[in-house]
Steps between C-alpha positions, in 0.01 A plus 500: 500500500802664663521223758477234233773666301729519807431138584580376146818708499633349827804281441553242773838397364626861504367549849689196627818585310560854623533685827246765592277627776487236772734261317873465449741256341724302737792272425593206716804276510473124561375416852382859564144526633203686357339468843524273802249293691339721764558827318202736447316410178484838326653448154463277196793404275485419131797295393636638169808278466662224702374225728388513860361262762255509789605331822337452841666435832309308766512581872758230559726648229431258214501671160293397201495636149142560384547591137734646244422823314607613154476813289139613462393389847363718777615438855363646823144526379374421851555867574182573300285343768233725645683499833877506438698278731844343510690304239438125524813408304841627392564589139862488392695517170636176361711690244533866407152650485336821383154573639245776515407585860141631523344646813176353622312824443621537139420133424151540639449823307600364162290189549199716582550757222631275219282195428751371245769480765257347748417234237871438445566460871192275548627265227836476680330425830288226341812345341677509833200340674500220245875456545456478877232233463719308260787520751270363771382210284860430405601491864212274603499243222832488315828342601788721602680403177210617286468817705867573436448451127209742502697766690792475257265542205334801659837658568602437138170659393396218269158553353523880486467664158809626325859386521577289804801531727557142612771604750355544844630769739756399761319316779629269772386145551395604850254750352364238258458260790305763692270563203409137443501386862786255508868480600800641317646153460185384317513804273864421422406139417217607272710766327775248428245259360341771281846577367573135429168463317574812290225712652741772621857608436760638735746751351556757769126559492209261485342462158157339482422293193155463350509127567437575867142576400449123469534468875220750567266467203535133409581376852815331369681506828865396511399195709346355184825512306764547769686194375568648157811689600649171628476322161818657352687415822379139497588466131851629567548256789372199303678577172823306583300213651272441199762315285580270792131424556456430127797258507356314798153474345618403152499117558168524682309673215469185281360307797243769559395482134456119527283536811288768328442273197398206724258719695352626175450143375326395823269798516441505126600871468 
């Protein structure tokens, strides 16, 4: 009965919000690292506020961004493996971050002693696994333009409960290109088209509009309606020409009507 009472009294949110034995709160400025690729994997971080990213550098020096992290995410959970090894990626802050740094031993202890926390962490790991699978499917089957739309929506946190912040954190087009597997020039082209179509706004920061969901959910890619933004331009160009064309065609219109009447008489329509 005592154990059940202790288990029901455990507050996972309070545990992850406060420093204590085996855990401390750390603050990071933009571009600072939580850990680097090749470091010993001996701590887990819980991101309280801010955004972070995971990157990997290949042997030939090419860097790729694996995923973006937001408040409520764990990072560095590979340190919980039965045989601790080295970090496989680098975690760095995208903007100012506050995180709880938890030692491997403390994380293992609380997961063993507190089933409610273990359940909470398991749900997070399942959600991350599903996200990783979705990322893989996205990479294999979707166009780079649709992949970019999905990344922007994820960064804007569309679909999460509560009030949405449609402004994404500062991120370079090079990083976006790394995430979707294309070039920076293609990202620039797609971003300009999204802005023209009204899917995003630029005002110092990038604001993602709900209409961008059409690209991902309804498969309404900009290729299908890429000519729409040109219509106002074409109308403006042709506006002074239209009266001239009408004047030229004016004497022809009666002849056309005569021909139409004769054809109708012949066909019986």
